[in-house]
C-alpha positions in Angstrom: 97.1 62.1 82.1 94.7 60.9 84.8 91.1 61.4 83.7 89.1 58.5 85.2 89.0 56.7 88.5 90.6 53.6 86.7 93.5 55.8 85.6 93.9 57.1 89.1 93.9 53.6 90.5 96.5 52.5 87.9 98.8 55.4 88.6 98.6 54.9 92.3 99.2 51.1 92.0 102.2 51.6 89.7 103.7 54.2 92.1 103.2 51.8 95.0 104.9 49.0 93.1 108.0 51.1 92.5 107.8 52.4 96.1 108.0 49.0 97.6 105.6 48.8 100.5 103.1 51.2 101.9 104.4 53.2 104.9 103.1 52.0 108.3 101.7 53.9 111.2 105.2 53.7 112.8 106.6 55.7 109.8 104.0 58.4 110.4 104.6 58.6 114.2 108.4 58.7 113.8 108.1 61.1 110.8 110.2 59.0 108.4 110.9 60.5 105.0 109.3 57.5 103.5 105.9 58.6 104.8 106.3 62.1 103.5 107.4 61.0 100.0 104.5 58.5 99.8 102.0 61.1 100.8 103.4 63.7 98.4 103.1 61.2 95.5 99.5 60.4 96.4 98.5 64.0 96.7 100.2 64.7 93.3 98.1 62.0 91.7 94.9 63.2 93.3 95.6 66.8 92.2 96.1 65.5 88.6 92.8 63.6 88.8 90.7 66.4 90.1 92.3 69.0 87.9 91.6 67.0 84.7 88.2 65.8 86.0 86.4 69.1 86.9 83.8 67.3 88.9 84.6 68.6 92.4 86.3 71.9 92.9 86.2 71.5 96.7 88.2 68.2 96.6 90.6 69.7 94.0 91.3 72.6 96.4 91.6 70.3 99.4 94.2 68.1 97.7 95.9 71.1 96.0 96.3 72.7 99.4 97.9 69.5 100.9 100.1 69.0 97.8 101.4 72.6 97.8 102.0 72.4 101.6 104.2 69.3 101.1 105.8 71.0 98.1 107.0 73.8 100.3 108.0 71.6 103.2 109.8 68.9 101.2 111.3 71.2 98.6 109.8 69.2 95.8 108.2 71.1 92.9 106.8 68.7 90.4 104.1 70.2 88.3 100.9 68.0 87.9 100.4 66.0 84.6 104.1 65.8 83.8 105.1 62.3 85.0 103.8 58.9 84.0 103.1 56.1 86.3 105.8 54.5 88.4 107.4 57.6 89.9 110.1 56.9 92.5 111.7 59.6 94.7 114.4 58.0 96.8 115.3 60.7 99.4 114.6 64.2 100.5 117.2 66.8 100.7 118.0 69.3 97.9 115.3 70.8 95.7 113.7 68.6 93.1 112.1 70.7 90.4 110.4 69.7 87.2 109.2 72.4 84.8 105.6 72.6 83.7 106.1 71.9 80.0 108.0 68.7 80.4 106.8 65.1 79.7 108.4 62.2 81.5 107.5 58.6 80.7 106.8 55.7 83.1 109.1 54.4 85.8 111.2 57.5 86.4 113.6 57.6 89.4 114.6 60.9 90.9 117.4 61.6 93.4 117.6 64.8 95.5 118.7 67.9 93.6 117.3 67.0 90.2 116.2 70.0 88.1 114.5 69.4 84.7 114.0 72.6 82.7 115.4 76.1 83.1 115.3 77.9 86.4 114.2 81.2 84.7 111.1 82.9 86.1 109.7 83.4 82.6 109.0 80.5 80.3 111.2 80.4 77.2 109.1 77.8 75.5 111.6 75.0 75.6 110.1 71.5 75.9 111.8 68.6 77.7 110.8 65.0 76.8 112.1 62.1 78.9 111.5 58.4 77.9 110.5 55.4 80.0 112.7 53.9 82.7 114.9 56.9 83.2 117.2 57.4 86.2 118.4 60.8 87.4 121.4 60.8 89.8 122.0 63.1 92.7 122.0 66.8 91.5 121.4 66.1 87.8 120.3 69.0 85.8 118.6 69.1 82.4 118.4 72.6 80.7 117.0 73.7 77.4 115.0 71.8 74.8 116.2 68.2 75.2 115.0 64.8 74.4 116.2 61.9 76.6 115.6 58.4 75.4 114.3 55.3 77.1 116.4 53.5 79.7 118.8 56.5 80.1 120.9 57.0 83.2 121.9 60.5 84.0 124.9 60.5 86.4 125.3 62.5 89.5 125.9 66.3 89.1 125.6 66.0 85.4 124.3 68.9 83.2 122.4 67.7 80.2 122.1 70.3 77.4 121.9 68.0 74.3 119.7 65.1 73.3 120.5 61.7 75.0 119.9 58.5 72.9 118.2 55.3 74.2 120.0 52.8 76.5 123.0 54.9 77.5 124.7 56.3 80.5 125.7 60.0 80.5 127.7 62.0 82.9 129.8 65.2 83.2 129.4 68.9 82.6 128.2 69.1 79.9 127.0 65.5 79.9 128.7 63.1 77.5 127.9 59.5 76.7 129.9 57.3 79.0 128.5 53.9 78.1 125.9 52.3 75.8 123.8 49.6 77.6 123.1 46.3 75.9 
């Protein structure tokens, strides 16, 4: 959780390390998806900081407005205070949705179409915990109360309904362990 300016700076620097390089003015002019993803991640971190900080409601509302506008335009719905530092979103496309009572560790990679948590309107109380250095392939889904270990790779179009151990690759519907990493 981002509570201080130092935390905010750390989260932003870790996100930028995973992102590669900061988008240029050319990316903004041409409207590359790289620029939109970068801005979305920055707005997400600022919303987290100002929500936890409670110092400036005006700044919180300003960044929340920008964040929600990009959520709607990019079809990305990641709730604040859910993802650790080092978030990487590769492409835009299908909906990316992460439920509000979900905790994801550092260095998470998301492809388009990832849904973590149930898609019901009412909250069923299920809690999803994802470890560090996780990778979610294109269209991966995680439903129910699931714990995913560190260094896990969830294959494309997989549906995870059971716990996933550390250092493994899972795929299929329902997801099964394909390979254990060394």
